[in-house]
N, C-alpha and C positions, 0 to 999 in steps of 0.2 A: 646943337649940332656940337658941341667942344665934348658932350661927352663922350660922342664918337671919338673925338680925336684924342679922348685921355684913355681911351679904353686897351688899345695897345701898350700902350707903360706901366699903367695898373692892374695886368692881367696877372703877373706873379700874385698881389695884392689879394685879387678875388679868388686868386685857389686858394689862398693860405683862407683865407674869408671860410671857402667851401670846405677844406680839407680839416679845421677847428672841430665841426660838428661832427663828421665822420669820424674822427679820431678819437673825439667821446666819446661814440657810439659802439666804436670797437671794443675800447678799452672797458667799457661798462659790459659788453656783452663777455667783454673774458673773463672779467672780475666775477660774472655769474655764473659764468662755469665753472670756476673755480670755487664759489662758494657751494655751488649745488654738489659738486662732485665732494667735497670734503663735508659737508651735511649729511650725502649718501654713506661714506664710510664709518663717519660718527655713529650715524643709526645703525648700522650694519655691525658695527663693534660692540654697541648698546644691546642689541637683541640677541649678541655673543655667536 
């Protein structure tokens, strides 16, 4: 029962813990898109 009592006070902490992997996923997705666009431009410049 003490967990339920502690939950409202630790809500920002839970939000941060939940936000961290989401931010990591967003960063990975943006970096993958950046690498993909860079690779496609490099391939197009190589192909001439």
